[in-house]
Structure formats: C-alpha cells, structure tokens
mmCIF file of the C-alpha atoms, coordinates in Angstrom:
data_MODEL
# 
_entry.id   MODEL 
# 
loop_
_atom_site.group_PDB 
_atom_site.id 
_atom_site.type_symbol 
_atom_site.label_atom_id 
_atom_site.label_alt_id 
_atom_site.label_comp_id 
_atom_site.label_asym_id 
_atom_site.label_entity_id 
_atom_site.label_seq_id 
_atom_site.pdbx_PDB_ins_code 
_atom_site.Cartn_x 
_atom_site.Cartn_y 
_atom_site.Cartn_z 
_atom_site.occupancy 
_atom_site.B_iso_or_equiv 
_atom_site.pdbx_formal_charge 
_atom_site.auth_seq_id 
_atom_site.auth_comp_id 
_atom_site.auth_asym_id 
_atom_site.auth_atom_id 
_atom_site.pdbx_PDB_model_num 
ATOM 1  C CA . ALA A 1 1  ? -12.945 0.114   21.079 1.00 0.00 ? 1  ALA A CA 1 
ATOM 2  C CA . LYS A 1 2  ? -9.601  -0.263  19.333 1.00 0.00 ? 2  LYS A CA 1 
ATOM 3  C CA . TYR A 1 3  ? -7.724  1.081   22.356 1.00 0.00 ? 3  TYR A CA 1 
ATOM 4  C CA . GLN A 1 4  ? -9.621  -1.174  24.755 1.00 0.00 ? 4  GLN A CA 1 
ATOM 5  C CA . ARG A 1 5  ? -8.752  -4.209  22.659 1.00 0.00 ? 5  ARG A CA 1 
ATOM 6  C CA . LYS A 1 6  ? -5.052  -3.333  22.777 1.00 0.00 ? 6  LYS A CA 1 
ATOM 7  C CA . LEU A 1 7  ? -5.298  -2.922  26.545 1.00 0.00 ? 7  LEU A CA 1 
ATOM 8  C CA . THR A 1 8  ? -6.947  -6.322  26.943 1.00 0.00 ? 8  THR A CA 1 
ATOM 9  C CA . VAL A 1 9  ? -4.205  -7.993  24.915 1.00 0.00 ? 9  VAL A CA 1 
ATOM 10 C CA . ALA A 1 10 ? -1.553  -6.285  27.033 1.00 0.00 ? 10 ALA A CA 1 
ATOM 11 C CA . ILE A 1 11 ? -3.223  -7.439  30.243 1.00 0.00 ? 11 ILE A CA 1 
ATOM 12 C CA . LYS A 1 12 ? -3.520  -10.983 28.896 1.00 0.00 ? 12 LYS A CA 1 
ATOM 13 C CA . ARG A 1 13 ? 0.167   -10.995 27.988 1.00 0.00 ? 13 ARG A CA 1 
ATOM 14 C CA . ALA A 1 14 ? 1.140   -9.594  31.392 1.00 0.00 ? 14 ALA A CA 1 
ATOM 15 C CA . ARG A 1 15 ? -0.967  -12.261 33.077 1.00 0.00 ? 15 ARG A CA 1 
ATOM 16 C CA . GLN A 1 16 ? 0.781   -15.029 31.129 1.00 0.00 ? 16 GLN A CA 1 
ATOM 17 C CA . MET A 1 17 ? 4.177   -13.561 32.022 1.00 0.00 ? 17 MET A CA 1 
ATOM 18 C CA . ALA A 1 18 ? 3.187   -13.470 35.694 1.00 0.00 ? 18 ALA A CA 1 
ATOM 19 C CA . LEU A 1 19 ? 1.908   -17.051 35.539 1.00 0.00 ? 19 LEU A CA 1 
ATOM 20 C CA . LEU A 1 20 ? 5.050   -18.390 33.861 1.00 0.00 ? 20 LEU A CA 1 
ATOM 21 C CA . PRO A 1 21 ? 7.245   -18.146 37.001 1.00 0.00 ? 21 PRO A CA 1 
ATOM 22 C CA . TYR A 1 22 ? 4.577   -19.974 39.012 1.00 0.00 ? 22 TYR A CA 1 
ATOM 23 C CA . VAL A 1 23 ? 4.494   -22.883 36.566 1.00 0.00 ? 23 VAL A CA 1 
ATOM 24 C CA . ALA A 1 24 ? 8.304   -22.970 36.376 1.00 0.00 ? 24 ALA A CA 1 
ATOM 25 C CA . GLY A 1 25 ? 8.546   -22.897 40.190 1.00 0.00 ? 25 GLY A CA 1 
ATOM 26 C CA . GLU A 1 26 ? 6.275   -25.908 40.503 1.00 0.00 ? 26 GLU A CA 1 
# 
C-alpha cells in the first residue's frame, strides 16, 4: 500500500508537469 501511494503521487506530479506546458502555451 505504501509503494502504491508513492507511485500515485509520482504519477500526479508527472501529470502536472505535463499539463504545465499546455497551460503556458495557451
């Protein structure tokens, strides 16, 4: 459960990083 939680946080962070360029481009 601990490992899964870390993975989820990493995915969330990666998603935000991927979304940032889109928002900046607009």
